[in-house]
C-alpha positions as CSV (number, residue, x, y, z in Angstrom):
1,M,0.5,0.0,-0.5
2,L,2.9,2.3,0.2
3,E,3.6,2.5,-3.6
4,F,-0.8,3.8,-3.6
5,D,0.2,6.4,-0.4
6,R,2.9,7.9,-2.5
7,L,0.7,7.9,-6.1
8,Q,-1.6,9.7,-4.2
9,E,1.0,12.2,-2.7
10,D,1.9,12.5,-6.2
11,I,-1.1,13.6,-6.9
12,V,-2.4,16.1,-5.0
13,S,0.8,17.5,-4.9
14,L,0.0,18.8,-8.8
15,P,-1.7,21.4,-10.3
16,E,-6.1,21.2,-10.6
17,D,-5.6,20.8,-14.1
18,A,-2.4,18.2,-14.4
19,Q,-5.2,15.9,-11.6
20,Q,-7.8,16.7,-14.6
21,M,-5.3,15.2,-16.8
22,V,-4.5,12.3,-14.4
23,I,-8.1,11.5,-14.0
24,D,-8.3,11.1,-17.6
25,F,-6.1,9.3,-18.3
26,V,-7.3,6.8,-15.7
27,R,-10.9,6.4,-17.1
28,L,-9.2,5.8,-20.9
29,L,-7.5,3.4,-19.6
30,R,-10.4,1.4,-17.1
31,Q,-11.9,2.0,-20.8
32,R,-9.5,0.3,-23.1
33,H,-9.0,-2.4,-20.2
34,Q,-13.0,-2.9,-19.9
35,T,-13.8,-3.2,-23.6
36,S,-10.2,-5.6,-24.1
37,K,-12.1,-7.6,-21.0
38,T,-15.6,-7.8,-23.2
39,A,-14.5,-8.0,-26.6
40,S,-13.5,-11.6,-27.9
41,P,-10.7,-11.2,-30.4
42,Q,-12.1,-13.8,-33.4
43,P,-9.3,-15.4,-35.8
44,L,-8.6,-13.5,-39.1
45,S,-9.5,-15.6,-41.8
46,F,-8.8,-14.3,-45.8
47,D,-9.6,-17.7,-47.5
48,E,-13.0,-16.0,-48.8
49,Q,-11.0,-12.8,-49.7
50,P,-11.4,-11.4,-53.1
51,F,-7.9,-10.5,-53.0
52,V,-6.4,-14.0,-51.8
53,G,-4.5,-15.0,-55.3
54,T,-4.5,-11.4,-56.8
55,T,-0.3,-10.9,-57.1
56,N,-0.9,-14.8,-58.6
57,A,-3.3,-14.1,-60.7
58,I,-1.6,-11.2,-62.1
59,A,1.5,-12.2,-62.0
60,S,0.5,-15.7,-63.8
61,Q,-1.6,-12.7,-66.7
62,Y,1.8,-11.2,-67.7
63,G,4.0,-14.5,-67.4
64,L,5.7,-13.2,-64.5
65,S,6.9,-14.6,-61.4
66,V,6.3,-14.1,-57.8
67,S,7.8,-17.2,-56.2
68,G,10.0,-16.2,-53.5
69,I,8.0,-12.8,-52.7
70,V,7.3,-12.5,-48.8
């Protein structure tokens, strides 16, 4: 709890506008944390996307090779 006490002292010693910035920053962090907890990331799937394979199609149309391109 000593770290919290020190942090509280530091915040109280700041000017009022700086204290408001700390409050805003904590709110931002809280929002990001809540969003990341509630939203479950979905895996990306490019199988059905129209751009997949486009490089090979264009290359073959012009007689080019794309092997070794990352």
